[in-house]
N, C-alpha and C positions, 0 to 999 in steps of 0.2 A: 344363839349363834346359828349360822347356817353354813353347811358344808356342801360343796359340789364335787362330784367325781368327774374325771379320774384323779384330781389332786385334792387331798384332804389337808386342811390347815387347822391346827388345834391351838386356840388362843389361850395358852396356859403358861404365862411367863414367856420364856424363849423356846417353848416346845413346838416343833413343827414336824408333822409326819407327812411325807410325800408318797405318792403312789409309786409303785415299782417302775423302774425304767421300762419304757414301752417299745422303743425302736420304731420301725416304720408302721404306720397305720394302714398300709395297703392291704387289700384283702388276700389272705392265703388262698392257694389253689388246690385242686385235687379233691373236691368234696365227695365225688361219687364213690371213691374207695380211698379214704384218707389213710395215712400210715398209722400203725398201732400206737406209736408214741406221738400222736398228733398234737397233744397239748403243748409240746415244746416248739411247735411251728407257729403257735399263736402267742402274741404279746397280750398283756392286759388291755392295752388300748385297743387292739384289734378286736378282742372279745366284746368290749364295750361298744364299738362302732359297727361290728358285723355279727351281731348276736345270732341271727337266724342261721347264718352259715356255720357258726361254731356249733349250734344245736344239731345241725345235720351231721357233722363229724361225730359228735357225742353219741347220738342215737345209733349211728352205724356200729360203733364199737360196743356200747353198752348192750346192744341187742345180741352180741355174741354170747352173752350169759344165757339167753333164752334158748337153751338146747335140751333135748332129752338127756336124762341122766346127769344133768348139771343143775338146772333150775326146776325141772319138772319131770314127771314120769309119764311118758307118752302112752303107756298101757292103760292107766286109770285116770289120767288128766290131772293128777294131784301135784301140788308144788312140793319141792324139796326146800329145806332151809337154805341150801346152797352147797358149796364145795370148797375144800381147801385146794390150794395150788402149790406146785413144786417151787421151793425156794429159789432154785437156780433157773429153771426153764420157764416157769409160769404156767405149765400145763396142769390140768385138773388132776387131782390125786384122790383124796378121801372125800367121798360124797357124804353129805349130811342127810341120812335117810329118814329124817323126821320133818315135821312141819307143824304149823299152828293156824288157827283161824285168821290171824292177822296177816300171815303170808298169803293165804288164800284170798284175802280181801284185796291185797295189792295186785295179785294176778288177775282178779276179776275186774278191778277198776281199769287196769291196763287194757284188757280185752274189750271193755265197754267203749273205750275211745277208738279202738280199731273198727268196731261195728258202726260207730257213729260217723265214720268216714275220715278220721284224722290221718292225713298223709304222714305226719310225724310218727304216729303210733305204728303205721304200716311199715315205715322205714326201720323201726326198732324190731318188729316181728320178722320182716322178710325184706331186707334191703335189695336183694337181687330180683325179687318178684313181688313188689308191693301189692299188686292186684290179688295175689294169692293169700294175703294176710288174713282176710276175713274168713275164708274157708278153713284156714289152719286153726284159728281160735274157736270157731264153731265146733270143729271136730273135737278139740280138747274139752270144751265145755259140755258137749254131749256125754263124753266119757265121765267127766267129773260128776255130773248129775246122777248118773247110774251108780257111781261109787258112793256118793252121799246116801242114796236110797238104800243100798246094800248095808251100809254102816247103820242106818236107822233100824233096819230089820234085825241086825245082829246084836246091836247094843241099844235097845229101845229106851233104856233109862236115861240116856242123854237128851231125849226129846228133840233131836235135830241139832242140838249144840255140839260143837267139836271140842274135845280136849286137845292137848298136844298129841300128835298122832304119828305113828310109823307108816310111811307112805310108799315103801319100796315094793311091797307085794300088791297083787291085783286088788285084794280087799284090805282096806286100811284098818288099823286097830289102835287102841290107846297106847301111846308111847310109855316106856318104862317110867313109873312114878306117877302116871296119870290114870291108873285104874280107879274107877269110881270117884273121879275128880274132874271138874270142868271149870275153866276160867270165864269170868264175865266180860272183861274188857275186850279181849280178842274177838269174842263172838259178836259184840256190838259192832265192831268194825266189819265183820263178815256180813251181818244182816243188812247193813246199809249198802254195802257194795253189791249184794244180790238185788236189792231194791232198785238200784240204778241200772243194773244189768237187765232186769226185766223191762224197765222203761225203754231202753235203747232197742231191745229186740222187738217190742211192740210198735215202736214208732218207725222203724226201718222196714219197709214193705218188701221183704225178700221171701222167696219160697222156702218153707221149712222153719223160718224163724218163729212163727206164731206158735207152732207146736212145742218148740223148745221153750218159749216164754211161758206157756201153760205149765210145762213140767217144773220149771224153776219157781213159778208162782205157787204151785202146790207144795213144793218143798218149803218155801218161806212161810206160807200160811200155816203149815203143820208146826214149824219151829216156833212161830210167834204164838201159837195156841198154848204152847208149853212153857214159854220163857218165864212168865211171871211165877208159876209154881216152882220152877227150878231155882230162880235167882232172887225173887222178891220175898222178904220176910215181914213186911209191914212196917209202919212207922218210919217210912223213908229208908229202911235198911235194904240195900242191895248187896248180895254176896260178891266179894272179889273172887273167891273160889268157892264153889259149892261141893260139899261132900254128898255123894249119891249112895243111898242105902245098898242098892244092887243094880249095876248097869244092865243086867240081863232082864230085869223086870220093867214092864211098861210104866210110863209116867203115872197112869191112873190105877195101877195095881194097888190094892189095899195095903200090901206089905211094903210098898215103896216109901222111902223117906228122903228128904232133902234138908240140909242145914248148912249154914255158913261154916267154912273151915276157920277155926280160931276166931280172932276178932277182926279179921280183914273185911273191910266194906268198900264198896265202890261209890265214893262220894266226891270225887275230884272234879274240877272244872276243865279238865284237859280231855284226852282222848276217851277216858271212861265215861264222859258225858253222853256219848253216843247211845249207851244203854238206857240212860234216863229218858232221852227223847223217844226212843223206841217204845219204852214202857208207857210214857205219857200219851203218845199219839196212837198206839196200837195195842196197848196192853190190857185193855178191858179193866182198868182200875176205877175205883170210885173217885169222885172229886176230892175227897179227903185224902185218899192215898196218893193221888197225883200231887196235891199241894205238899204233902209230907216229903216227897222226893226232893223238892227244891228247898224246903226248910232245912233238910239234912245237909244239903250241899252248900248252902250260903256261906257258912264260916270259912270255907276253903277258897272262895273267890275274893281275893284281897288286892287292893291297890298298893303299888309300891313305886319308888322312883329310882331310876338309874342316874348316877352322876360319878364320873371319873375322868381324870386327865383333861379337864377342861370341856368335856362333853356332858351336856345335860343342864338341868334335870330333865329326864324323860319319864313321863308317867307310863307305867306298864302294869300288866297283870302279874302278880308274883307267881313264879314258877315253883314246881316241886324241887327240881334241880335247875330249871330253865334250860333243860336239854332241848335240842332241836327235834327230838322225837315227840315232845308233848303236844304240839299244835295239830296233831293228826286229824282231829275232828273236822277242821276246815276243808280238808280234801274231799269229804264225803257229804257234807250238808251245807246249804247256802248261808252260812253264818255271815258272810261279808255282804249280804243283802241288808244287814242291820248296821247302820252307819257307825254307831258307837263301838261295835265289835271290830269292824274293819279298821277303824282308827286306832283302837287299842293294840290290835295285832300288828298294824303298820309300825307303831311305836316300838313294839317288841323287836322288830327287825332293825330299827335304828340302834337300839341298845345292843343287839346281838353282834351286828357288824362293827359298830364303833368300839365295843368292848375289846374285840380282838385287835382292832387297829391301834387303839391307844396303849394296850398292854404289849404290843408288838408280838402277837401270836400270829403265825402264818396261816391260820385256818379257823374253823368254827367247831364248837363243842356239841356233842350229842352222845347219848348212851350208845355204846358200840363195843364190838369185840376188841380185846387188847391185842398186842402184837404177838408174833410167832416166836416161840422159843426154838431157835434154829437147831440146837443140839438134840432136842427130843421131837422136833417137827410137830409141836402141839401149840394150840392157841392158849395163851397164858390164862385167859379167863374173860369174863364179860364185865365191862365198866358201865354201871348204871349211873353213878353220881358224877356226871360231866355236864356242866352248864355255866352259869354265872352266879357264884355264891352270894353276891351282894343283893340280888333280887330273887332269891330262892328261899323256900322253907328249909331246905337241907343245905347247910353251909359248909359241911365237910365234904370236899369233892376231890376227885382225881383229875388233874388238869394237865396231864403229860401227853395225852393222845387226842388228835383231831381227826375228823372224818369228812370226806366230801359230801356225804348226804346231808350234813347239817346245814347246807346251803338251801335246802328245798323251801323252807318257809319264806326266805328272802326272795327266791325265784318267783313265788306267787305274786309279789308286789313289783319286782323289778328284775326281769330275766337277766338283763345285762350285768347288774351288780352281783346278783346271786351266782351267776356263772363265772364271773371274775373270781369269786372266792373258790368255786369248784375247781376252776382251772389252776388256781394258785396251789391248791392241795395236791392235785394229780400231777403237777409238774415236779413234785418231789421224787427222789429216787425210788424205784420199784412201785410207784403209785399208779402205773398203768400196766396192764398185762394182756394176754391174748383174748380176754373176755371183758375188756373195758377197764373201769376203775377198780382199784384195790381198796379193801375194807377201811383201813385206817393207817395212820402213821404217827410216830412220836413227833412231838413239836420240835425236838432237837435233831431229828433226822437219823436217830440211832437204830431205828427198827420200824417195820411195818407188819400189819396183819395180813399174811398171805392167804386171803380168804375172799370168797364171793358169797354174798347173801342178798335176798330180796330186799331187806330193809335198807341196806347200804347202797343199793343200786337203783331199785325201782321206785322208792319214794321220790328220788330226784326226777326220774322220768315222768311219773304221774303228775308231779307238780309242773313240769314243763308243759304237759298236756292240759293243765288247768284243773286237775281233779275231776270229780264227777258230781259236784254240787249242783250244776245246771240240770243234770238228768234227774237228780233227786228232787229239785224244785218242780220240774215238770210233773213228776208223778205225785208229789205232795199236793200240788194244785188240783190234779185230777181226783185225788182221794179226798179232797176237802180238808186237809190238815195243815196246809202251808201257812195260813193266817194265824193259826194257833201256835205253830212253831215260831213265827216271827214275834208274836205277842210275848211268849215266854222268854225267848232269847233277849229281846229288847228290855223286858222288865228286869231280868236278873242282872244284866250288865249296867243298866241305868241306875240301879240301886247303889252301885259301887263307884261308877265312873261318871263324872260330870265334865268339868273343864280339864283338858289334857295339856300337860306341859311337853314341850319338845317337838311339836308337830312341824316346826320350821326347820328341823335338823335333817340334813340329807343322809341317806344311807352311806356308810363308809366302805371304801375299797381296801384291799390288802396293802399293808405298808412294808412287810418283810417277806422273804422267801424261806422255805424249809432249808436248813443248812445241809450241805453235802458232806456227810460223814464217812464217805467211802463205800456206801452200799452200791452194789452193781445192779443195774436194771435187769429185769427178767430177760433171759437169752432170746426168747421168742417174741420179745417186744422191746427191742433196743432202738434208740434214735438212729 
């Protein structure tokens, strides 16, 4: 069956799900400086018809997050995880003075698009002075490089990889609990973001950019020289977390040791796959070791089918949770150059959007921070198991909380539909604040997470900007590894996926709104 937005009809007996009431489709005004609660000025139909104008409003307010002492440390160029905000006013309160390589990757991908000349990226960084955006990010990245270099000198045992880090001081250090430990997945995301960053610096002929590119290339070369020794254990085994014998000893010190922490290995076909491609293409592995990487990963790449409420069957790649966080790899590498991968991932968004439509959920699911406990002013915890259980390895999930950023994989295929979902979630009470969108909300409207983070905000922005796969493609072609990347990616997915079901099904749009349970909008961001 085939569905068309903005109206979705489900042929399951007498079941019909209609798009939300849209009102006038005329174009809203005031995009130069839209009101904080701009989402309420837009109907779903208007978002679908005037998507670029909606994006302009979104970037203006999401960019309010990109401030010193909220999103990053202007002294050393490093990201912060984010900041809590006051439950009543929405002003920032408790800064998260830590970060990780994954947050760094988002920051660097965003900056790459600025240097590449994206007016949308410039609006996010500097809406009042878009021409000044490039200078701002170059200054931050110069400081960041020096910070990375000092970290390598102080903690040579990490070999250039980053643990979770404390970033509030001029010199960063391992965050509590990460002494002599380093994660693989987050660093894979960082490595490829820097790879794209170097490419954009080299191709944009501006004074001073080439010297900065050389500095970042030296950092990446140093890191890649050490990565196999730190994370690769042979026979296709890549450590999810590596235990370091002594972070103060150099990688090559005879007394230095590296081993996987417990039984955790990085063999997933999701965002962790970025590490496997870096090892295969740049890791100086034997052909036998390269082959072993993919042999170890193949059991995790599984074909599944989504079917519910008259929608389907839709052939998809089985998720771990089928969280909206899992497809991260497609933001960084040109996976969609491979036809079968692009089609499988398009099907994933058919399943993701239609699942919420047919189950009458007002948003999409992804791993995210839970809501705020108002009495203690604390975030209740982090929700990893949030996705679609019927097409996931892990079927026990917590499906009470939705998050705007879960729309980003849909945005890559259809900005209009993806942003219709984003708008539907931020239209809920307290889901916009003086720094843009709010982290998450309960499906029933009973609470929100009064928090700002890179993941919940900038994943969406980077997807609107198209990711950095095009920059990676250019550099991979120059490095002579692009064809090998395509060969491996096509081989692995073609082994599992042939004919796909459900490709004629349209992406679905929201069918219900977040209920109003009496929450009051943030005082500094009221309609």
